[in-house]
Steps between C-alpha positions, in 0.01 A plus 500: 500500500465756219589375152784749473647413840876534510794443730595838653842641412553568871473128580824351637578130528762324714700201378764304690571466871689661787832435324423653160185685399374667183236775507312526169231750407238455231678763291824298513702711742629377834818392675693207645613458862750270667516453878354843564725678247386660176652325200331724243358851511134594478301802613143395590241723343718567195246477216753585225742210546791723600651220706470123507584185303378471141549318170477675162449343158583656164399379157824546307314523168275799571650634824185454711582490873280369781544379856364169625300682769307827488796683651711657379393513132121489531239257374229297671632153587296259707641364823429207732644427842511199727722399792771349283497703181424835339407498132452781247385473138448753221440520126686748277435460129603150400674432832373352824740559788484336843693547823509246783670587830587246770735467799682174568382368841787488746741680267552868428436454128242684291406403144319728256410293197397669175304331222469660153259349246490619140152456352597679180569341160876575490796455732601800710810595696438612859741669737441450875656742750464494877532783751549462877588781744728386782505594869667211688442656839252662734193629318460776759860618456457493123185712520666750734828540308472325161805661340718409797362144508580444132867593547576173680367255240750352255435281195686243292435245226627142517431251219187687397367526858469849647613541861442782748595543862498770764830626635456523876543833678510319834605141587166444674304544175369177343669359191278489192580386147265456208541326165291543186485276194307455176394150393383448141319188383639448149732696275571873495556719195746744653751541778404573859521855634499637855480827691538595868493882470149648525598831340631323190184288479245780533691785338478875552151648555334162444297260712445127530194538277733571205863447606796562273594131518181403314557727202576330169868420458585587861723237659546446872842629600621194701602742778583338835697601807445806717196679358306792648157341459518117482256284306492158337410477132547206264402472134453216252359482147283212379339390175133411554353302213140523381281320754801442727543574872843586639586506870767671708549552873668770705635350823601684818684341792607657832742376766751620758812430293626487144551125515150434634321720250687353203419149620130594521480661157691220329234253612244691291674561168294257290133509392438174688641645822283811466195281442585318821473827694141548379408142588647526850335837562155368411553185706630684808232773511218296662744339743621842615142612562424181691800563726355842585152359559358703211280374217518621140193723530642681804838543330323654203331753729827587673669550163229750403609718792871484414481800269389719789791385717769558237357843419358449151132500608365777722134402464505327841609815681255725678365792299707811435301718741581269792865468395528878496425505873804283575797698621837432657585191295649190663585668837126524570481119491793447735277557803354154435830337404430511124815597311334598174788336311281218364173510305203513736174307476239672718201287604211638704254261666226553757350154553620146573323385183770684303790302652512282187633796300777549758595132470509532123724806512737322738528224240555765234784646703670158514446458125656837418787443740584173323540703180719776644215746532489593870205700632370615838143406589322753723167381641282766661234381744214745447251322727341697784422423862536146633528366147840668459660291775355176362621586151847583639522154655390334177755696297782415737412133474496508120832684470669278760393192307630645173840589648701814432810367323785732403377850585733655243278323247180646640327527838142492627370793704173482696360843583180629655329776309410670828873530582584684178496876481396671177861561392599133532175378344550727199869410481421129482237553232736713294794258529312177428538345153190287558200605710239234579182510706359182651147625436562467125520120520780252445786563259343301215185711517692827511717400203200387296317826568799707388559291188139530390496876559824558308437247221825314563590132520786274604483216244627153575814386321394298194648160427671515160 
């Protein structure tokens, strides 16, 4: 690996399970999902941090502002991912700032812990401010009509805990409530502040890179209720002595009722309780993989493809010239029963010796499904003559053994290349988020080749 190898900004990592999942990118953007619903807003491919969940810090003495992650305020933090935890670290002047993100196994609770160490010779006062954009509904509906979607989210504050819920337009819609709290280990030097109105936080003609709320002397307005563009933002101010490390945590909980979500969040309002979430997440991660029949190395490979499925990494797509030939969109795929509503992994094989890659991608599909990332797997049998029939039989045996599961969470399609006309072949290539060829070797070999060529790496999470 080249000496300057780095984790790509387009990398996305999945934490949690089928109940509650967090998507994190190397730049710090991402979103949270609960039972198939979007809890927070994020637009994949947004390189400017226009949407997402972030934490800002401000040195009260000199007014310097930075974010824990590269987005939205810039900088070059390092990041590490494993199955139970995402960690970011950066150095700004005398300060070292860390972020650790974990999901409580079996509970819809997410903890984002911040550590601030002052390596300078004098004590400093630091202000920490969070920012979370809320959806609380269907991600597809929010993308289609964001302004309309936002109208139905209402906010409140109860004993320092922010609450938000979606008013239902139809009785058949699912109930969803979320709670948000700030936990500080030690004393604070000022009163808490909150905000749930995005316009008040960002200000006129500004962006998340330099929002109005982070200007010197600008207080959060404590606005709650019916707002046009709902967010969660909490602020606390801490004194950080010379050589001292201070820790805080921003906690999110989601449930189907006000009573349930308050009960969840109240279990995590102490530093010890937040630490327990990290411990349980690290302990549960290998057990979850074992239940899926996946080892740590395979999970690591599947995570490296997640960015392509969520839309932040287009390097696995076919080249632009081939995509330009695709026409007709999703209706072209309907002839083979492919809806086009889910991300597509397109795998082409022409020999039985390549079946191992199919088996690996079937495991990957189960892995992604367990983290609320459904995808369709389309396997094209490109063998010719008598070999095509034999390969068909082998593929049917492999897919039958793997099982289909809930088709709304991704299906497997076995197609013969000889049965595809040019329009359908081009349409599949254009629609696929990931295009693999069995002749290029197994997934590990293909990932290694790409990493070497691009000078990127996916470092293991260090033990601190």
